[in-house]
C-alpha positions in Angstrom: 47.6 32.0 10.9 49.7 31.8 7.9 53.5 32.2 8.4 55.1 33.0 5.1 53.8 29.8 2.9 52.7 27.7 5.8 49.3 27.7 7.8 50.0 27.3 11.6 47.3 26.1 14.1 48.0 27.1 17.7 46.3 25.2 20.6 47.0 25.0 24.2 48.2 21.6 25.8 44.9 20.2 27.3 43.5 17.1 29.3 40.0 16.1 28.5 37.1 14.0 30.1 34.2 12.3 28.3 30.6 11.5 28.7 29.2 8.0 27.7 27.1 9.2 25.1 29.1 11.7 23.2 32.7 12.0 21.5 32.5 16.0 22.5 34.6 16.4 25.8 32.6 17.3 28.6 35.4 18.9 30.2 38.7 20.6 29.0 41.5 21.8 31.3 44.8 23.2 30.6 47.2 20.0 31.2 50.7 19.1 30.7 52.4 18.2 27.3 52.5 14.3 29.0 48.5 14.5 29.7 48.0 16.1 26.2 50.3 13.0 24.3 48.2 10.6 26.0 44.8 11.8 25.0 46.0 11.7 21.3 44.6 8.9 18.9 47.9 7.3 18.0 51.2 7.1 19.7 52.7 8.2 16.1 50.6 11.4 16.2 51.5 11.9 20.0 54.9 13.5 19.5 55.9 17.1 20.0 58.6 19.2 18.2 60.5 21.6 20.4 61.6 24.6 18.5 63.5 25.7 21.2 65.7 22.6 21.4 65.1 21.4 17.7 64.3 18.0 19.0 61.5 15.7 19.0 59.8 14.8 22.2 58.1 11.6 22.4 56.5 11.6 25.8 54.4 8.4 25.5 58.1 6.7 25.0 57.1 4.7 21.7 55.8 6.9 19.2 59.4 7.1 17.4 59.6 3.1 17.8 56.2 2.5 16.2 56.7 5.1 13.4 59.9 3.1 12.6 58.5 -0.4 12.9 55.1 0.6 11.2 52.6 -0.1 13.8 49.4 1.8 14.7 48.9 1.8 18.5 47.0 4.0 21.1 48.7 5.7 23.9 46.1 4.6 26.5 44.5 1.2 26.4 42.7 0.8 23.3 39.3 0.2 24.6 39.5 3.5 26.8 40.7 5.4 23.7 37.8 4.4 21.5 35.2 4.4 23.9 35.9 7.9 24.6 35.9 8.8 20.8 34.9 6.0 18.6 35.6 7.8 15.7 39.5 7.0 16.4 38.6 3.3 15.3 38.1 4.5 11.6 41.3 7.2 12.0 43.3 4.2 13.0 42.2 2.1 10.0 42.6 5.0 7.8 46.3 5.8 9.1 47.0 1.8 9.0 46.0 1.5 5.4 47.6 4.7 4.2 51.0 4.2 5.5 50.7 0.3 5.1 51.2 0.0 9.1 50.1 -2.9 11.0 47.4 -2.4 13.5 48.0 -3.7 16.9 46.6 -7.1 18.0 45.0 -5.4 21.2 43.7 -2.4 19.2 41.8 -4.5 16.6 40.5 -6.7 19.5 39.0 -3.4 20.9 37.8 -2.1 17.6 35.7 -5.5 17.2 34.4 -5.4 20.5 30.3 -5.0 21.1 30.7 -1.8 23.2 33.0 0.0 20.6 30.8 -1.0 17.8 27.8 0.2 19.7 29.6 3.5 20.6 30.6 4.1 17.0 27.0 3.9 16.1 25.7 5.9 18.9 28.2 8.8 19.4 29.6 9.5 16.1 27.4 11.6 13.6 27.0 10.0 10.0 28.6 12.8 8.5 31.9 12.4 10.3 31.9 8.6 9.5 31.0 9.6 5.5 34.0 12.3 6.0 36.6 9.3 7.1 35.1 7.0 4.3 35.8 9.4 1.6 39.4 10.0 2.9 39.7 6.3 2.8 38.5 6.0 -0.7 40.7 9.0 -1.9 43.9 7.3 -0.4 46.3 5.1 -1.7 45.1 1.9 -0.3 41.4 2.0 -0.3 40.7 -1.5 -0.3 42.7 -2.2 2.7 40.8 0.4 4.8 37.5 -1.3 3.8 39.0 -4.9 4.4 39.9 -3.7 8.2 36.3 -2.5 8.4 34.9 -5.8 7.5 37.4 -7.7 9.5 36.5 -5.8 12.5 32.9 -6.5 12.1 32.2 -3.0 11.6 30.6 -2.8 7.9 27.1 -3.0 9.0 27.7 0.1 11.4 29.5 2.0 8.6 27.8 0.8 5.8 24.0 0.5 7.6 21.2 -0.5 5.4 17.3 -0.2 6.0 15.8 -3.1 7.7 13.1 -4.2 5.2 14.4 -4.6 1.7 14.0 -6.8 -1.2 15.3 -8.9 -2.7 16.9 -10.7 0.1 20.5 -10.5 0.4 22.9 -13.4 1.2 24.0 -13.0 4.9 27.7 -12.6 4.0 26.9 -9.9 1.4 29.3 -7.6 3.1 32.1 -10.2 2.0 31.1 -9.8 -1.5 31.0 -6.1 -1.4 34.8 -6.2 -0.3 35.8 -8.8 -3.0 33.9 -6.6 -5.6 35.7 -3.6 -4.6 39.0 -5.4 -4.3 38.4 -6.6 -8.0 37.2 -3.1 -9.2 40.5 -1.8 -7.6 42.7 -4.3 -9.3 41.1 -3.8 -12.7 41.4 0.2 -12.2 45.4 -0.3 -11.3 45.4 -2.7 -14.3 43.6 -0.5 -16.8 45.6 2.8 -15.4 44.2 5.0 -12.7 45.5 8.0 -14.6 42.8 7.5 -17.1 40.2 8.7 -14.4 40.0 11.9 -12.4 39.8 11.9 -8.6 36.0 12.0 -8.5 35.7 9.4 -10.9 38.0 7.0 -9.2 36.5 7.7 -6.0 33.0 6.9 -7.2 34.3 3.8 -9.2 35.3 2.3 -5.9 31.9 2.9 -4.3 30.0 1.7 -7.3 32.4 -1.8 -7.3 31.8 -1.9 -3.2 27.8 -1.5 -3.8 27.7 -3.7 -6.8 26.3 -6.5 -5.1 23.3 -4.3 -3.5 22.6 -2.7 -7.0 19.2 -4.5 -7.4 18.1 -4.1 -3.8 15.3 -1.7 -2.8 13.3 -0.4 0.3 10.0 1.6 0.5 10.2 4.9 2.0 7.2 6.7 4.2 5.3 7.2 0.9 5.8 3.4 -0.1 7.9 4.6 -3.0 10.7 2.1 -3.8 14.3 3.5 -3.4 17.5 1.8 -4.2 19.4 0.6 -0.9 22.4 2.3 -2.4 20.7 5.3 -2.2 20.0 4.8 1.5 23.7 4.1 2.2 25.1 7.4 0.8 22.1 9.9 2.1 21.4 8.0 5.4 24.5 5.9 6.3 27.2 8.5 5.3 25.5 11.5 4.8 27.2 12.2 1.6 25.9 14.4 -1.5 22.8 13.2 -3.4 24.8 13.6 -6.4 27.0 10.8 -5.3 24.0 8.4 -4.7 22.6 9.5 -8.0 26.1 9.1 -9.8 26.7 5.3 -8.3 23.1 4.2 -9.3 23.5 5.5 -12.6 26.7 3.9 -13.3 25.2 0.4 -11.8 22.4 1.1 -14.5 24.8 2.0 -17.1 27.0 -1.2 -16.5 23.9 -3.4 -17.1 23.4 -1.9 -20.2 27.0 -2.3 -21.3 27.0 -5.9 -20.5 24.5 -6.2 -23.4 26.3 -3.9 -25.7 29.9 -5.3 -25.1 29.7 -8.2 -27.6 28.6 -6.1 -30.4 31.6 -3.5 -29.5 33.8 -6.2 -29.3 33.1 -7.8 -32.7 32.1 -4.6 -34.3 29.0 -6.2 -35.8 25.4 -4.9 -35.2 24.6 -8.7 -35.2 21.1 -9.7 -33.5 20.8 -6.3 -31.7 16.9 -6.3 -32.6 16.4 -9.3 -30.4 18.0 -7.3 -27.1 15.2 -4.8 -26.9 17.4 -2.2 -27.1 15.9 -0.3 -29.6 12.6 0.8 -28.4 11.8 4.4 -29.5 14.5 4.4 -32.1 12.1 3.9 -35.0 13.2 3.8 -38.7 17.0 3.2 -37.8 18.9 1.1 -40.0 20.6 -2.1 -38.7 24.0 -0.6 -39.4 23.2 2.5 -37.4 21.7 0.6 -34.3 24.8 0.0 -32.5 25.9 3.6 -32.9 22.3 4.6 -31.6 22.4 2.2 -28.8 25.8 3.3 -27.5 25.0 7.1 -27.9 21.7 7.0 -26.0 23.6 5.0 -23.3 26.5 7.4 -23.0 24.3 10.6 -23.4 22.7 9.3 -19.8 26.0 8.5 -18.1 28.0 11.3 -19.6 31.7 11.5 -18.5 31.3 8.7 -16.4 30.9 6.0 -19.4 34.2 4.5 -18.6 33.5 4.2 -14.9 30.3 2.3 -15.8 32.2 0.1 -18.5 35.0 -0.7 -15.9 32.1 -1.9 -13.3 30.6 -4.0 -16.1 34.0 -5.5 -16.5 33.6 -7.2 -12.9 30.9 -9.5 -14.3 32.2 -9.9 -18.2 33.1 -12.1 -20.0 30.6 -14.5 -19.3 33.2 -17.2 -20.2 35.7 -16.2 -17.3 34.9 -16.6 -13.7 33.2 -13.4 -11.9 36.0 -11.0 -10.9 35.0 -11.4 -7.1 35.7 -15.4 -7.2 38.9 -16.6 -6.0 41.1 -18.0 -9.0 42.8 -21.3 -8.2 46.1 -19.6 -8.8 47.8 -16.3 -8.7 48.4 -16.7 -12.7 44.6 -17.5 -13.4 43.9 -14.4 -11.4 46.3 -12.2 -13.5 45.0 -13.9 -16.8 41.1 -13.0 -15.6 42.3 -9.3 -15.4 44.3 -9.4 -18.3 41.3 -10.5 -20.2 39.2 -7.7 -18.6 41.6 -5.2 -19.4 42.0 -6.4 -23.1 38.0 -6.2 -23.3 38.0 -2.6 -21.7 40.4 -1.4 -24.3 38.6 -2.8 -27.2 35.1 -1.6 -26.3 36.8 1.8 -25.4 38.4 2.0 -28.8 35.3 0.9 -30.3 33.4 3.7 -29.0 36.1 6.3 -29.9 36.1 5.0 -33.4 32.0 5.7 -33.4 33.1 9.0 -32.5 30.7 9.0 -29.4 33.3 9.5 -26.6 31.7 13.1 -25.8 28.4 12.5 -27.5 26.3 14.2 -24.7 28.0 17.5 -25.7 26.6 17.6 -29.1 23.5 19.6 -29.1 20.3 18.5 -30.7 19.8 19.5 -34.3 16.2 20.4 -33.6 14.6 21.8 -30.6 11.2 21.5 -29.2 10.0 24.6 -31.0 11.0 23.2 -34.3 9.2 19.9 -33.7 5.9 21.9 -32.6 6.0 23.9 -35.9 6.3 20.6 -37.7 3.6 19.1 -36.0 1.6 22.1 -36.0 1.2 22.1 -32.1 0.4 25.2 -30.1 1.9 23.5 -26.7 4.4 20.8 -25.8 3.6 17.4 -24.6 4.1 13.7 -25.0 3.9 13.8 -28.5 6.9 16.5 -28.6 9.1 14.3 -26.1 8.3 11.3 -28.3 9.7 13.2 -31.3 12.6 14.6 -29.4 13.8 11.1 -28.8 13.1 10.2 -32.6 15.1 13.2 -33.8 18.1 12.3 -31.4 17.9 8.6 -32.6 18.1 10.0 -36.2 21.0 12.3 -35.4 23.0 9.5 -34.1 22.2 7.3 -36.8 23.3 10.3 -39.2 26.4 12.0 -37.6 27.1 14.3 -40.7 23.2 15.0 -41.1 22.2 18.8 -40.9 19.2 20.3 -39.0 17.1 20.7 -42.2 17.7 17.2 -43.1 16.4 16.0 -39.8 13.2 18.1 -40.4 12.9 16.9 -43.7 13.0 13.4 -42.5 10.5 14.2 -39.6 8.1 15.6 -42.0 8.0 12.8 -44.4 7.6 10.4 -41.5 5.1 12.8 -39.8 2.9 12.6 -43.0 3.3 8.7 -43.1 1.7 8.4 -39.6 -1.3 10.7 -40.6 -1.8 8.6 -43.4 -1.8 5.4 -41.5 -4.1 6.8 -39.1 
């Protein structure tokens, strides 16, 4: 219930018993305050506040001390606590990372044990695991949380992947995933996380974490090739389909950015023709090709283009070691991030100078009906779709052009095609 401006939950003190194959208690009885405290997940979460005496009651005898010293400890032996409810492993990791507390050594041994790992896979729903992961990603120390998952040998349980996938990944691919996420987080902090909203920041971290898996695919029951990243989001973590689509889109856009960045850095169109970026652009002048190429990219990724640019920085520039690799010194690492931050800002500024930072919000000057009228068609089809792309390219190449000018250009080019045929 709500009392003034505060929500209050009322629960009875209880003792619980669990079965081997479920985290849901098979039996719950009214218990004493001490029994209730010892059934909690962590000592720092097992204290009571007595409203009659205005005092804290630490019935495990170590909650206050663990809070003071910054330790993550379970009230009962950790393996017993984790086997009863394996989700507590992820909660211990999340709170340890969030408060920058130290995980107890016995707790870490229990969390890494085979039977606890098997229980996490068998007893905890994917939705609950995904919810814990989202809370970690939205927290203040997401990398530390994922590092714990890796160090405690839980990575393959939390981020399970399908058995048959191509191409083959290195045995220690999970180490690369953590390293890429670490690099993405540091770059995000270097650039300034205030430039990203909460959802962009969360998915930027997921995109960095899964960057080494971006080319891996598997075949579903209908023999259709599906990205492994899609499997992780939708099957391993039971997250929204839109999250999977967004991260896959960010990976694709990051690859496209890698080809365009040199031109945006130098403010030159250079050899854009040689990059095979202009298929379908038709009759676009060399001076406009960069604007058209970037415009199509941003229209595809929309307001996640800065996230895609950030992810592309993890492997750019080519003359600097990849972001995930350990530098010989902390100075070398700082210089690497400084270089990438400078490139990010240069490219971001170049896109703004081109007036493309919100290009996806610009409505097409001509619609399908206009195109059908010019082509004298009674129904739509591939030809209309082709001309939609062509007129959009014209619009990007001529940002001050009008709808009538676009239609005139289309009529002229359509007549040229007819004469050539």
